[in-house]
PANU-665450 format. One record per residue (C-alpha): x negated, y negated, z negated; chain. Coordinates in steps of 0.1 Angstrom, whole numbers, plus 2048, in hexadecimal, padded with zeros to 3 digits. Layout:
// PANU-665450
<<X Y Z> A>,
...
// end
This chain:
// PANU-665450
<<D4B DEE 27D> A>,
<<D40 E00 25D> A>,
<<D58 DEB 249> A>,
<<D75 DF5 260> A>,
<<D6B E1A 25D> A>,
<<D69 E18 237> A>,
<<D8C E07 234> A>,
<<D9B E21 24B> A>,
<<D8D E3E 236> A>,
<<D99 E2D 216> A>,
<<DBD E27 223> A>,
<<DC0 E4A 232> A>,
<<DB4 E5B 212> A>,
<<DCB E47 1FB> A>,
<<DEB E5C 202> A>,
<<DD8 E7B 1F7> A>,
<<DD6 E6E 1D4> A>,
<<DFA E61 1D1> A>,
<<E0C E69 1B1> A>,
<<E22 E88 1B3> A>,
<<E45 E7D 1A8> A>,
<<E58 E94 191> A>,
<<E7C E92 183> A>,
<<E80 E80 162> A>,
<<E7C E95 143> A>,
<<E9A EAB 13E> A>,
<<EA7 EA3 161> A>,
<<EAB EBD 17C> A>,
<<E9D EBB 19F> A>,
<<EB9 EBC 1B9> A>,
<<EBC EDE 1CA> A>,
<<EB4 ED8 1EF> A>,
<<EAA EEC 20C> A>,
<<E84 EF1 20D> A>,
<<E73 EE3 22B> A>,
<<E8C EC7 232> A>,
<<E81 EA5 226> A>,
<<E90 E8C 240> A>,
<<EB4 E84 246> A>,
<<EC2 E95 264> A>,
<<ED5 EB4 271> A>,
<<EC2 ED5 273> A>,
<<EC9 EF7 280> A>,
<<EBB F14 26C> A>,
<<EAB F2E 283> A>,
<<E99 F4E 27A> A>,
<<E78 F3A 280> A>,
<<E82 F1D 26A> A>,
<<E94 EFB 26C> A>,
<<E96 EE7 28C> A>,
<<EA4 EC4 28D> A>,
<<EC0 EBC 2A5> A>,
<<EC0 E99 2B4> A>,
<<EE0 E85 2B1> A>,
<<EF7 E7A 2CE> A>,
<<F11 E5E 2CF> A>,
<<F36 E66 2D1> A>,
<<F4A E51 2EA> A>,
<<F70 E4B 2EA> A>,
<<F81 E45 30B> A>,
<<FA7 E47 30C> A>,
<<FA8 E5B 2EC> A>,
<<F90 E75 2FA> A>,
<<F71 E79 2E5> A>,
<<F52 E84 2F8> A>,
<<F2C E83 2F9> A>,
<<F14 E7F 316> A>,
<<EFD E9C 318> A>,
<<ED8 E93 311> A>,
<<EC7 EB5 317> A>,
<<ED2 EC6 2F7> A>,
<<EBB EE0 2E7> A>,
<<EC1 F04 2EE> A>,
<<EC0 F1F 2D3> A>,
<<EC5 F44 2D4> A>,
<<EE5 F4F 2C4> A>,
<<ED3 F6C 2B2> A>,
<<EBB F54 2A1> A>,
<<ED6 F3C 293> A>,
<<EDD F3F 26D> A>,
<<EED F1E 263> A>,
<<EEC EF8 265> A>,
<<EE0 EDE 24C> A>,
<<EEC EBA 24B> A>,
<<ED7 EA3 236> A>,
<<EE2 E7F 232> A>,
<<EFD E68 226> A>,
<<F1B E73 23B> A>,
<<F41 E76 236> A>,
<<F42 E9B 234> A>,
<<F69 E9B 234> A>,
<<F68 E95 25A> A>,
<<F4D EAE 263> A>,
<<F56 EC7 27E> A>,
<<F44 EE0 294> A>,
<<F52 EE0 2B7> A>,
<<F4D EF2 2D8> A>,
<<F47 EDA 2F4> A>,
<<F58 EDB 316> A>,
<<F51 EC8 336> A>,
<<F66 EA8 338> A>,
<<F59 E94 356> A>,
<<F38 E87 364> A>,
<<F2C E63 35E> A>,
<<F27 E4B 37B> A>,
<<F02 E57 37B> A>,
<<F0C E7B 37C> A>,
<<F04 E85 358> A>,
<<F1E E9D 349> A>,
<<F36 E91 32F> A>,
<<F41 EAB 317> A>,
<<F61 EAA 302> A>,
<<F66 EB9 2E0> A>,
<<F79 EDA 2DD> A>,
<<F8D EE7 2C0> A>,
<<F7A EE6 29F> A>,
<<F6B F07 293> A>,
<<F71 F11 26F> A>,
<<F52 F0A 259> A>,
<<F47 F0E 235> A>,
<<F35 EEF 227> A>,
<<F20 EF4 208> A>,
<<F0F ED7 1F6> A>,
<<EEA EDD 1F1> A>,
<<EDE EC0 1DB> A>,
<<EE3 E9B 1E1> A>,
<<EEE E93 205> A>,
<<EE5 EB6 212> A>,
<<EFE ECF 21F> A>,
<<EFC EF2 22D> A>,
<<F15 EF9 249> A>,
<<F1E F1D 253> A>,
<<F39 F26 26C> A>,
<<F55 F3C 25D> A>,
<<F56 F52 27C> A>,
<<F3D F5C 296> A>,
<<F30 F43 2B0> A>,
<<F2E F4D 2D4> A>,
<<F16 F41 2EF> A>,
<<F1E F1E 2FB> A>,
<<F1B EF8 2F5> A>,
<<F23 EEC 2D2> A>,
<<F20 ECD 2BC> A>,
<<F21 EC3 298> A>,
<<F36 EA4 296> A>,
<<F39 E89 27B> A>,
<<F4A E68 283> A>,
<<F38 E58 2A0> A>,
<<F1A E70 2A1> A>,
<<F18 E93 2AF> A>,
<<EFA EAB 2B0> A>,
<<EFE EC1 2CF> A>,
<<EEC EE1 2D7> A>,
<<EF0 F00 2ED> A>,
<<EF1 F24 2E0> A>,
<<EE4 F3E 2F8> A>,
// end
């Protein structure tokens, strides 16, 4: 029992003494957004960054849609911008309003993509991008769409 406790303490304390990695001499650290360390899509609110969970894009008869999975709700007044961190093809990135398409056989709503909203995409280091809409967003259901993945959310 004592041996198990000693091993537990040893292994849990080891990460505290891990070497702090720095860029090579003369190299620059990549400029990234502070507070974001994991790949994903985030919304910047006045309180900080909140991760948005991805959703799968379906194609049925040339209509692209998602099935709603209880998307997060954010207040429009708190929204500042979005951050996409990861290896994505940014040439196909769009921000779209979502509209009701049809229900599934189980009654879940399917939502189709509306016309893309104009956006500014600024690289922020390696594989990190800040996305800001060119105009004002209104209240409604939106998604950030790249290839076969969409991150959906509701602005109130």
